[in-house]
PyMOL CGO cylinders between C-alpha atoms (Angstrom):
from pymol import cmd
from pymol.cgo import CYLINDER

trace = [
    CYLINDER, 44.79, 5.18, -10.56, 41.11, 4.21, -11.10, 0.3, 1, 1, 1, 1, 1, 1,
    CYLINDER, 41.11, 4.21, -11.10, 38.19, 6.49, -10.57, 0.3, 1, 1, 1, 1, 1, 1,
    CYLINDER, 38.19, 6.49, -10.57, 36.22, 6.00, -7.36, 0.3, 1, 1, 1, 1, 1, 1,
    CYLINDER, 36.22, 6.00, -7.36, 32.55, 5.11, -7.64, 0.3, 1, 1, 1, 1, 1, 1,
    CYLINDER, 32.55, 5.11, -7.64, 29.70, 5.24, -5.17, 0.3, 1, 1, 1, 1, 1, 1,
    CYLINDER, 29.70, 5.24, -5.17, 27.51, 7.69, -3.33, 0.3, 1, 1, 1, 1, 1, 1,
    CYLINDER, 27.51, 7.69, -3.33, 28.76, 11.04, -2.24, 0.3, 1, 1, 1, 1, 1, 1,
    CYLINDER, 28.76, 11.04, -2.24, 27.63, 12.17, 1.19, 0.3, 1, 1, 1, 1, 1, 1,
    CYLINDER, 27.63, 12.17, 1.19, 25.10, 14.59, -0.29, 0.3, 1, 1, 1, 1, 1, 1,
    CYLINDER, 25.10, 14.59, -0.29, 23.77, 11.85, -2.58, 0.3, 1, 1, 1, 1, 1, 1,
    CYLINDER, 23.77, 11.85, -2.58, 23.44, 9.56, 0.39, 0.3, 1, 1, 1, 1, 1, 1,
    CYLINDER, 23.44, 9.56, 0.39, 21.53, 12.20, 2.37, 0.3, 1, 1, 1, 1, 1, 1,
    CYLINDER, 21.53, 12.20, 2.37, 19.19, 12.85, -0.57, 0.3, 1, 1, 1, 1, 1, 1,
    CYLINDER, 19.19, 12.85, -0.57, 18.45, 9.15, -0.97, 0.3, 1, 1, 1, 1, 1, 1,
    CYLINDER, 18.45, 9.15, -0.97, 17.94, 8.78, 2.78, 0.3, 1, 1, 1, 1, 1, 1,
    CYLINDER, 17.94, 8.78, 2.78, 15.40, 11.64, 2.82, 0.3, 1, 1, 1, 1, 1, 1,
    CYLINDER, 15.40, 11.64, 2.82, 13.40, 10.05, 0.00, 0.3, 1, 1, 1, 1, 1, 1,
    CYLINDER, 13.40, 10.05, 0.00, 13.47, 6.66, 1.72, 0.3, 1, 1, 1, 1, 1, 1,
    CYLINDER, 13.47, 6.66, 1.72, 12.32, 8.21, 5.01, 0.3, 1, 1, 1, 1, 1, 1,
    CYLINDER, 12.32, 8.21, 5.01, 9.46, 10.09, 3.32, 0.3, 1, 1, 1, 1, 1, 1,
    CYLINDER, 9.46, 10.09, 3.32, 8.34, 6.89, 1.59, 0.3, 1, 1, 1, 1, 1, 1,
    CYLINDER, 8.34, 6.89, 1.59, 8.54, 4.98, 4.88, 0.3, 1, 1, 1, 1, 1, 1,
    CYLINDER, 8.54, 4.98, 4.88, 6.43, 7.57, 6.71, 0.3, 1, 1, 1, 1, 1, 1,
    CYLINDER, 6.43, 7.57, 6.71, 3.77, 7.43, 3.99, 0.3, 1, 1, 1, 1, 1, 1,
    CYLINDER, 3.77, 7.43, 3.99, 3.72, 3.63, 4.02, 0.3, 1, 1, 1, 1, 1, 1,
    CYLINDER, 3.72, 3.63, 4.02, 3.53, 3.48, 7.82, 0.3, 1, 1, 1, 1, 1, 1,
    CYLINDER, 3.53, 3.48, 7.82, 0.57, 5.88, 7.79, 0.3, 1, 1, 1, 1, 1, 1,
    CYLINDER, 0.57, 5.88, 7.79, -1.25, 3.87, 5.12, 0.3, 1, 1, 1, 1, 1, 1,
    CYLINDER, -1.25, 3.87, 5.12, -0.86, 0.45, 6.78, 0.3, 1, 1, 1, 1, 1, 1,
    CYLINDER, -0.86, 0.45, 6.78, -3.29, 0.96, 9.74, 0.3, 1, 1, 1, 1, 1, 1,
    CYLINDER, -3.29, 0.96, 9.74, -6.43, 1.49, 7.59, 0.3, 1, 1, 1, 1, 1, 1,
    CYLINDER, -6.43, 1.49, 7.59, -5.69, -1.74, 5.71, 0.3, 1, 1, 1, 1, 1, 1,
    CYLINDER, -5.69, -1.74, 5.71, -5.06, -3.65, 8.94, 0.3, 1, 1, 1, 1, 1, 1,
    CYLINDER, -5.06, -3.65, 8.94, -8.35, -2.37, 10.32, 0.3, 1, 1, 1, 1, 1, 1,
    CYLINDER, -8.35, -2.37, 10.32, -10.10, -3.32, 7.05, 0.3, 1, 1, 1, 1, 1, 1,
    CYLINDER, -10.10, -3.32, 7.05, -8.80, -6.87, 7.39, 0.3, 1, 1, 1, 1, 1, 1,
    CYLINDER, -8.80, -6.87, 7.39, -9.91, -7.04, 11.05, 0.3, 1, 1, 1, 1, 1, 1,
    CYLINDER, -9.91, -7.04, 11.05, -13.42, -5.83, 10.14, 0.3, 1, 1, 1, 1, 1, 1,
    CYLINDER, -13.42, -5.83, 10.14, -13.66, -8.33, 7.30, 0.3, 1, 1, 1, 1, 1, 1,
    CYLINDER, -13.66, -8.33, 7.30, -12.47, -11.17, 9.58, 0.3, 1, 1, 1, 1, 1, 1,
    CYLINDER, -12.47, -11.17, 9.58, -14.88, -10.24, 12.39, 0.3, 1, 1, 1, 1, 1, 1,
    CYLINDER, -14.88, -10.24, 12.39, -17.80, -10.02, 9.97, 0.3, 1, 1, 1, 1, 1, 1,
    CYLINDER, -17.80, -10.02, 9.97, -16.90, -13.43, 8.53, 0.3, 1, 1, 1, 1, 1, 1,
    CYLINDER, -16.90, -13.43, 8.53, -16.71, -14.97, 12.01, 0.3, 1, 1, 1, 1, 1, 1,
    CYLINDER, -16.71, -14.97, 12.01, -20.14, -13.55, 12.94, 0.3, 1, 1, 1, 1, 1, 1,
    CYLINDER, -20.14, -13.55, 12.94, -21.69, -14.80, 9.70, 0.3, 1, 1, 1, 1, 1, 1,
    CYLINDER, -21.69, -14.80, 9.70, -20.17, -18.27, 10.06, 0.3, 1, 1, 1, 1, 1, 1,
    CYLINDER, -20.17, -18.27, 10.06, -21.28, -18.65, 13.69, 0.3, 1, 1, 1, 1, 1, 1,
    CYLINDER, -21.28, -18.65, 13.69, -24.15, -21.20, 13.59, 0.3, 1, 1, 1, 1, 1, 1,
    CYLINDER, -24.15, -21.20, 13.59, -25.66, -19.76, 16.81, 0.3, 1, 1, 1, 1, 1, 1,
    CYLINDER, -25.66, -19.76, 16.81, -26.30, -16.43, 15.04, 0.3, 1, 1, 1, 1, 1, 1,
    CYLINDER, -26.30, -16.43, 15.04, -27.92, -17.76, 11.86, 0.3, 1, 1, 1, 1, 1, 1,
    CYLINDER, -27.92, -17.76, 11.86, -31.43, -17.13, 13.22, 0.3, 1, 1, 1, 1, 1, 1,
    CYLINDER, -31.43, -17.13, 13.22, -30.52, -14.44, 15.76, 0.3, 1, 1, 1, 1, 1, 1,
    CYLINDER, -30.52, -14.44, 15.76, -32.15, -11.04, 15.92, 0.3, 1, 1, 1, 1, 1, 1,
    CYLINDER, -32.15, -11.04, 15.92, -30.48, -7.91, 14.60, 0.3, 1, 1, 1, 1, 1, 1,
    CYLINDER, -30.48, -7.91, 14.60, -29.43, -6.65, 18.05, 0.3, 1, 1, 1, 1, 1, 1,
    CYLINDER, -29.43, -6.65, 18.05, -27.87, -10.02, 18.89, 0.3, 1, 1, 1, 1, 1, 1,
    CYLINDER, -27.87, -10.02, 18.89, -25.88, -10.02, 15.65, 0.3, 1, 1, 1, 1, 1, 1,
    CYLINDER, -25.88, -10.02, 15.65, -24.76, -6.44, 16.20, 0.3, 1, 1, 1, 1, 1, 1,
    CYLINDER, -24.76, -6.44, 16.20, -23.79, -7.26, 19.79, 0.3, 1, 1, 1, 1, 1, 1,
    CYLINDER, -23.79, -7.26, 19.79, -21.68, -10.23, 18.64, 0.3, 1, 1, 1, 1, 1, 1,
    CYLINDER, -21.68, -10.23, 18.64, -19.88, -8.00, 16.12, 0.3, 1, 1, 1, 1, 1, 1,
    CYLINDER, -19.88, -8.00, 16.12, -19.44, -5.20, 18.69, 0.3, 1, 1, 1, 1, 1, 1,
    CYLINDER, -19.44, -5.20, 18.69, -17.71, -7.59, 21.10, 0.3, 1, 1, 1, 1, 1, 1,
    CYLINDER, -17.71, -7.59, 21.10, -15.30, -8.78, 18.40, 0.3, 1, 1, 1, 1, 1, 1,
    CYLINDER, -15.30, -8.78, 18.40, -14.68, -5.20, 17.25, 0.3, 1, 1, 1, 1, 1, 1,
    CYLINDER, -14.68, -5.20, 17.25, -13.89, -4.13, 20.81, 0.3, 1, 1, 1, 1, 1, 1,
    CYLINDER, -13.89, -4.13, 20.81, -11.26, -6.88, 21.14, 0.3, 1, 1, 1, 1, 1, 1,
    CYLINDER, -11.26, -6.88, 21.14, -9.70, -5.95, 17.77, 0.3, 1, 1, 1, 1, 1, 1,
    CYLINDER, -9.70, -5.95, 17.77, -9.75, -2.20, 18.48, 0.3, 1, 1, 1, 1, 1, 1,
    CYLINDER, -9.75, -2.20, 18.48, -11.94, -1.32, 15.49, 0.3, 1, 1, 1, 1, 1, 1,
    CYLINDER, -11.94, -1.32, 15.49, -12.85, 2.37, 15.54, 0.3, 1, 1, 1, 1, 1, 1,
    CYLINDER, -12.85, 2.37, 15.54, -13.82, 3.17, 11.94, 0.3, 1, 1, 1, 1, 1, 1,
    CYLINDER, -13.82, 3.17, 11.94, -17.25, 1.56, 12.16, 0.3, 1, 1, 1, 1, 1, 1,
    CYLINDER, -17.25, 1.56, 12.16, -19.69, 0.56, 14.85, 0.3, 1, 1, 1, 1, 1, 1,
    CYLINDER, -19.69, 0.56, 14.85, -22.09, -2.37, 14.99, 0.3, 1, 1, 1, 1, 1, 1,
    CYLINDER, -22.09, -2.37, 14.99, -24.89, 0.03, 14.03, 0.3, 1, 1, 1, 1, 1, 1,
    CYLINDER, -24.89, 0.03, 14.03, -23.22, 0.61, 10.64, 0.3, 1, 1, 1, 1, 1, 1,
    CYLINDER, -23.22, 0.61, 10.64, -23.74, -3.03, 9.65, 0.3, 1, 1, 1, 1, 1, 1,
    CYLINDER, -23.74, -3.03, 9.65, -26.44, -3.89, 7.15, 0.3, 1, 1, 1, 1, 1, 1,
    CYLINDER, -26.44, -3.89, 7.15, -27.85, -7.34, 7.93, 0.3, 1, 1, 1, 1, 1, 1,
    CYLINDER, -27.85, -7.34, 7.93, -29.09, -9.45, 5.04, 0.3, 1, 1, 1, 1, 1, 1,
    CYLINDER, -29.09, -9.45, 5.04, -31.22, -12.50, 5.76, 0.3, 1, 1, 1, 1, 1, 1,
    CYLINDER, -31.22, -12.50, 5.76, -31.39, -14.65, 2.64, 0.3, 1, 1, 1, 1, 1, 1,
    CYLINDER, -31.39, -14.65, 2.64, -28.60, -15.66, 2.38, 0.3, 1, 1, 1, 1, 1, 1,
    CYLINDER, -28.60, -15.66, 2.38, -27.39, -14.61, 5.81, 0.3, 1, 1, 1, 1, 1, 1,
    CYLINDER, -27.39, -14.61, 5.81, -24.74, -11.94, 5.46, 0.3, 1, 1, 1, 1, 1, 1,
    CYLINDER, -24.74, -11.94, 5.46, -23.36, -8.62, 6.64, 0.3, 1, 1, 1, 1, 1, 1,
    CYLINDER, -23.36, -8.62, 6.64, -22.45, -5.60, 4.55, 0.3, 1, 1, 1, 1, 1, 1,
    CYLINDER, -22.45, -5.60, 4.55, -20.78, -2.32, 5.43, 0.3, 1, 1, 1, 1, 1, 1,
    CYLINDER, -20.78, -2.32, 5.43, -19.39, 0.65, 3.52, 0.3, 1, 1, 1, 1, 1, 1,
    CYLINDER, -19.39, 0.65, 3.52, -17.10, 3.16, 5.17, 0.3, 1, 1, 1, 1, 1, 1,
    CYLINDER, -17.10, 3.16, 5.17, -14.45, 5.76, 4.45, 0.3, 1, 1, 1, 1, 1, 1,
    CYLINDER, -14.45, 5.76, 4.45, -11.00, 6.16, 5.93, 0.3, 1, 1, 1, 1, 1, 1,
    CYLINDER, -11.00, 6.16, 5.93, -9.16, 9.48, 5.71, 0.3, 1, 1, 1, 1, 1, 1,
    CYLINDER, -9.16, 9.48, 5.71, -5.46, 9.49, 6.49, 0.3, 1, 1, 1, 1, 1, 1,
    CYLINDER, -5.46, 9.49, 6.49, -3.71, 12.85, 6.85, 0.3, 1, 1, 1, 1, 1, 1,
    CYLINDER, -3.71, 12.85, 6.85, -0.18, 12.70, 5.48, 0.3, 1, 1, 1, 1, 1, 1,
    CYLINDER, -0.18, 12.70, 5.48, 1.45, 16.14, 5.45, 0.3, 1, 1, 1, 1, 1, 1,
    CYLINDER, 1.45, 16.14, 5.45, -0.20, 19.55, 5.91, 0.3, 1, 1, 1, 1, 1, 1,
    CYLINDER, -0.20, 19.55, 5.91, -3.24, 19.53, 3.58, 0.3, 1, 1, 1, 1, 1, 1,
    CYLINDER, -3.24, 19.53, 3.58, -2.21, 16.35, 1.77, 0.3, 1, 1, 1, 1, 1, 1,
    CYLINDER, -2.21, 16.35, 1.77, -3.86, 13.09, 2.67, 0.3, 1, 1, 1, 1, 1, 1,
    CYLINDER, -3.86, 13.09, 2.67, -5.20, 9.77, 1.44, 0.3, 1, 1, 1, 1, 1, 1,
    CYLINDER, -5.20, 9.77, 1.44, -8.84, 8.78, 1.17, 0.3, 1, 1, 1, 1, 1, 1,
    CYLINDER, -8.84, 8.78, 1.17, -10.07, 5.19, 1.08, 0.3, 1, 1, 1, 1, 1, 1,
    CYLINDER, -10.07, 5.19, 1.08, -13.53, 3.78, 0.33, 0.3, 1, 1, 1, 1, 1, 1,
    CYLINDER, -13.53, 3.78, 0.33, -14.01, 0.32, 1.77, 0.3, 1, 1, 1, 1, 1, 1,
    CYLINDER, -14.01, 0.32, 1.77, -16.94, -1.93, 0.88, 0.3, 1, 1, 1, 1, 1, 1,
    CYLINDER, -16.94, -1.93, 0.88, -17.00, -5.20, 2.81, 0.3, 1, 1, 1, 1, 1, 1,
    CYLINDER, -17.00, -5.20, 2.81, -19.47, -8.04, 2.43, 0.3, 1, 1, 1, 1, 1, 1,
    CYLINDER, -19.47, -8.04, 2.43, -19.49, -11.32, 4.33, 0.3, 1, 1, 1, 1, 1, 1,
    CYLINDER, -19.49, -11.32, 4.33, -21.98, -14.00, 3.29, 0.3, 1, 1, 1, 1, 1, 1,
    CYLINDER, -21.98, -14.00, 3.29, -22.45, -17.35, 5.03, 0.3, 1, 1, 1, 1, 1, 1,
    CYLINDER, -22.45, -17.35, 5.03, -20.64, -20.11, 3.17, 0.3, 1, 1, 1, 1, 1, 1,
    CYLINDER, -20.64, -20.11, 3.17, -18.46, -17.84, 1.00, 0.3, 1, 1, 1, 1, 1, 1,
    CYLINDER, -18.46, -17.84, 1.00, -14.71, -17.54, 1.46, 0.3, 1, 1, 1, 1, 1, 1,
]
cmd.load_cgo(trace, "trace")
């Protein structure tokens, strides 16, 4: 009779615990990256809007604030944006702290720049 191969129940439980821990960490790290992408997209849309090319600072910030409100952006506000005029662009730096377990967490530094005409 051949020897049986495969996971034992305790081996299965151990593997399942590691997979669940990895999944929890991944699911906690995804939201900061999704928000980063939304901020980058909103900045790019503001910069590429021809109506805002010669707009004042408050008008540019207001346009970004409206887009950020729709996308649920909470890490930055329109006041955090640095407006550059020649060439027209927006720049922002911000930090995201994600608590994982007890006193263990992840820390991200994001630096986003959107310049008119760049992809």
